[in-house]
C-alpha positions in Angstrom: 63.1 -58.3 147.9 61.4 -61.8 147.7 62.8 -64.9 148.6 62.3 -68.3 147.3 63.6 -71.9 147.1 64.6 -74.5 144.5 64.5 -78.3 144.7 65.0 -81.0 142.5 67.5 -82.8 140.3 68.2 -84.2 136.5 69.5 -87.2 135.0 69.6 -86.8 131.3 71.0 -90.3 130.3 69.9 -92.9 127.9 67.9 -95.6 129.8 69.5 -98.4 127.1 72.3 -100.7 128.4 74.5 -103.4 127.3 71.9 -105.8 128.0 69.6 -104.5 125.4 72.0 -105.7 122.5 72.6 -109.3 121.3 75.8 -110.7 122.2 77.6 -112.0 119.0 79.8 -115.0 118.7 83.5 -115.2 119.0 86.0 -116.1 116.4 85.1 -119.2 114.5 87.8 -121.9 115.2 87.6 -123.3 111.8 87.8 -120.2 109.5 89.0 -117.3 112.0 86.1 -115.3 111.0 84.6 -113.0 113.6 81.2 -113.7 112.6 80.6 -117.3 111.3 77.9 -119.8 111.4 80.3 -122.8 111.0 80.3 -124.5 114.2 80.1 -128.3 112.8 83.3 -130.3 113.1 84.4 -133.2 111.0 83.9 -136.7 112.2 87.1 -138.2 113.6 86.6 -141.4 111.8 86.9 -139.3 108.3 89.8 -140.8 106.2 92.7 -138.2 105.7 92.4 -137.5 102.3 88.4 -137.1 102.4 89.0 -134.7 105.2 91.4 -132.2 103.4 88.5 -132.2 100.6 85.6 -131.6 103.1 88.3 -129.0 104.7 88.6 -127.1 101.5 84.8 -127.6 100.7 83.9 -126.4 104.6 86.3 -123.6 104.6 85.0 -122.4 101.0 81.1 -122.7 102.2 82.1 -120.8 105.5 83.7 -118.0 103.4 80.5 -117.5 101.6 78.3 -117.9 104.5 80.4 -115.4 106.4 80.3 -112.9 103.7 76.8 -113.1 103.4 75.9 -112.7 107.1 78.4 -109.8 107.5 76.7 -108.1 104.7 73.2 -108.6 106.1 74.5 -107.2 109.5 75.9 -103.9 107.9 72.7 -103.7 106.0 70.8 -104.1 109.4 72.7 -101.1 110.9 72.6 -99.0 107.9 69.1 -99.2 107.0 67.9 -97.0 109.8 70.2 -94.3 109.3 69.4 -94.3 105.8 65.7 -94.0 106.8 67.0 -90.8 108.6 68.5 -89.5 105.9 65.6 -89.9 103.4 62.5 -89.2 105.7 64.2 -86.9 108.3 64.4 -86.8 112.3 60.5 -87.3 112.3 60.7 -90.9 111.1 62.7 -91.6 114.5 60.9 -93.6 117.0 58.3 -92.1 119.7 60.6 -93.1 122.5 63.5 -90.9 121.6 61.5 -87.8 121.9 61.4 -85.7 125.4 58.7 -84.3 126.8 59.2 -81.1 129.1 56.2 -80.2 131.0 55.5 -77.0 132.9 52.9 -76.6 135.7 52.7 -73.2 137.5 49.9 -72.3 140.1 49.3 -69.1 142.2 47.8 -69.3 145.2 46.4 -66.8 147.9 48.7 -66.0 150.5 46.5 -67.5 153.1 48.1 -70.8 152.1 51.1 -70.4 154.1 51.2 -74.0 155.3 52.0 -74.7 151.5 55.5 -72.9 152.3 56.1 -74.7 155.3 55.6 -78.1 153.6 57.8 -77.2 150.6 60.5 -76.0 153.1 60.2 -79.2 154.8 60.6 -81.2 151.7 63.8 -79.5 150.6 65.2 -79.9 154.0 65.0 -83.6 154.3 64.6 -84.7 150.7 67.5 -86.6 148.8 67.8 -85.3 145.4 71.1 -87.5 144.5 69.2 -90.0 142.4 65.9 -90.1 140.3 64.3 -92.0 142.9 65.1 -89.1 145.3 64.0 -86.0 142.7 60.8 -88.2 141.7 59.6 -88.3 145.1 60.1 -84.3 145.6 57.9 -84.2 142.8 55.3 -86.2 144.2 55.2 -84.6 147.7 55.2 -81.2 145.8 52.1 -82.2 144.0 50.6 -83.8 146.9 51.1 -80.8 148.9 49.3 -78.5 146.1 46.5 -81.2 146.3 45.7 -80.0 149.7 46.2 -76.7 149.0 43.6 -76.8 146.0 41.1 -74.4 147.8 43.7 -71.5 148.0 44.4 -71.7 144.1 43.9 -68.6 142.2 45.7 -69.0 139.1 47.0 -71.6 136.8 48.4 -73.1 133.8 50.4 -75.9 132.3 52.3 -76.4 129.1 53.9 -79.4 127.1 57.0 -79.1 125.0 57.7 -82.0 122.8 61.6 -82.1 121.4 63.1 -84.7 119.0 65.7 -85.9 121.1 67.3 -85.7 124.7 69.8 -82.7 124.0 67.1 -80.4 122.8 65.0 -81.7 125.4 67.6 -80.6 128.1 68.4 -77.2 126.5 64.7 -76.6 126.7 64.4 -77.6 130.2 67.4 -75.5 131.2 65.9 -72.5 129.8 62.8 -72.6 131.0 64.6 -73.2 134.6 66.7 -70.3 134.2 63.6 -68.1 133.2 61.6 -68.9 136.3 65.1 -68.8 138.6 65.5 -65.3 137.7 62.2 -64.1 139.0 63.2 -64.9 142.2 65.4 -62.1 143.9 66.8 -64.4 146.6 66.9 -68.2 146.7 67.2 -68.9 150.5 67.1 -72.7 150.6 68.5 -74.9 148.0 68.5 -78.6 147.3 69.4 -80.2 143.8 71.3 -83.2 142.7 71.9 -83.9 146.2 73.5 -80.5 147.1 72.0 -78.5 149.7 72.5 -74.8 150.6 70.4 -72.8 153.1 70.3 -69.6 154.4 68.3 -67.2 156.6 65.9 -64.8 155.4 63.8 -61.7 157.0 60.6 -62.1 158.4 59.2 -60.1 155.2 55.7 -58.6 155.0 52.9 -60.0 156.8 50.9 -62.5 154.7 47.2 -61.4 153.5 44.7 -63.4 151.5 45.1 -60.7 149.1 48.7 -61.5 148.4 50.0 -64.5 146.6 52.2 -67.2 146.6 53.7 -69.0 143.1 54.8 -72.5 142.8 56.1 -73.6 139.7 57.2 -77.3 138.7 59.4 -78.5 135.8 59.5 -81.9 134.6 61.3 -83.7 131.9 60.2 -87.2 130.9 61.4 -89.7 128.1 58.9 -90.3 125.5 55.6 -88.2 124.6 53.6 -87.2 127.5 49.9 -87.0 127.3 48.2 -84.8 129.4 44.4 -85.4 130.8 41.5 -84.7 128.8 41.7 -81.0 127.3 38.4 -79.2 127.1 38.4 -75.9 125.6 42.1 -75.4 126.4 41.8 -76.3 129.8 42.5 -79.4 132.0 41.2 -80.3 135.1 43.9 -79.2 138.1 43.5 -82.3 140.4 43.8 -84.6 137.0 47.0 -83.0 135.9 48.6 -83.0 139.5 47.7 -86.8 139.8 48.8 -87.9 136.3 51.9 -85.9 136.6 52.9 -87.3 140.2 52.6 -91.1 138.3 55.1 -90.6 135.9 57.4 -93.4 136.2 60.7 -92.8 138.0 62.6 -94.8 135.1 61.6 -92.2 132.6 61.8 -89.4 134.8 64.8 -87.2 133.5 64.7 -84.0 135.5 62.5 -82.5 138.2 62.7 -78.7 139.5 60.4 -77.1 141.7 60.7 -73.3 142.7 58.4 -71.4 144.9 58.3 -67.9 146.1 58.2 -66.4 148.7 59.9 -69.1 151.0 59.2 -67.5 154.5 55.4 -68.0 155.9 55.4 -64.4 156.5 56.0 -63.1 153.1 54.0 -63.1 150.2 54.0 -61.6 146.4 52.1 -58.4 146.3 49.7 -57.8 143.4 52.3 -55.6 141.5 54.9 -58.4 142.0 52.5 -60.8 140.6 51.7 -59.0 137.4 55.4 -58.2 136.7 57.0 -61.3 137.2 54.1 -63.8 136.4 51.8 -62.0 133.7 50.9 -65.1 132.0 49.8 -66.8 135.3 47.9 -63.7 136.2 45.8 -63.8 132.7 44.6 -67.3 133.5 42.4 -67.4 136.6 41.5 -70.8 138.3 37.7 -71.5 138.2 38.0 -73.8 141.1 38.1 -76.8 138.6 40.1 -76.2 135.6 43.6 -74.4 134.6 44.5 -73.1 131.1 46.7 -75.7 129.1 49.0 -74.8 126.3 48.9 -77.3 123.2 51.9 -79.3 122.3 54.5 -77.7 120.6 57.3 -79.8 118.5 60.5 -78.3 117.8 
């Protein structure tokens, strides 16, 4: 039985706020319309008869302008919807899309200090906010950078979803797939909720056995990977760029690692059984496999 850990959080909410939208004027005091450009008052010195005629003329002019303005406002809000109907959702702006990035690395069992680093992050991190789980991602990627010489396998993939809801569904699906590969999760720190249980010492670590770390990240917009050459990307560049994702567009992070304890590693058979795709993509000391963007 293999142990593992999970840490991170999610905040799949739009970044837009009420401050991003214009404030329209309140009811016009002259024509009682909610949207009106008639703000000029008649001179106080005007004769009563002229004022009455001018009031009628002003009211008529105000109503016509109000009608035109309200029609323009309605057209302004309807045109984007009409464009979606005619051209489909692909006409939507790029910023409405969601990127789901997966990075998975298989390391030699000799990298037991990596397990210690990840355990420490999970024990101390505050994952109750975007700032918190974004810091978890940065610390995890820094730990992987420090242990890059122990890397034996690795690949990354990016899926572009058309909206926030589809992005969340795909992120959750990937997480569930990876979670099921861990027999017993003995440390959890997700969205500010922590749980920890004792684990057996397990087998003695060996350089011929393995540790697997998976990072799942969801961001607003279309994430552009480092330069891809022959279907591969530079691992160091991938780690550094993923760690530089701005907190404000970072929607979710989940880091999973197995085994959790320093004295335990995955056997060759367990690596082949649970992570066949990882085992097929050997690390050449510089590059890891990259799966092209898939839209859906």
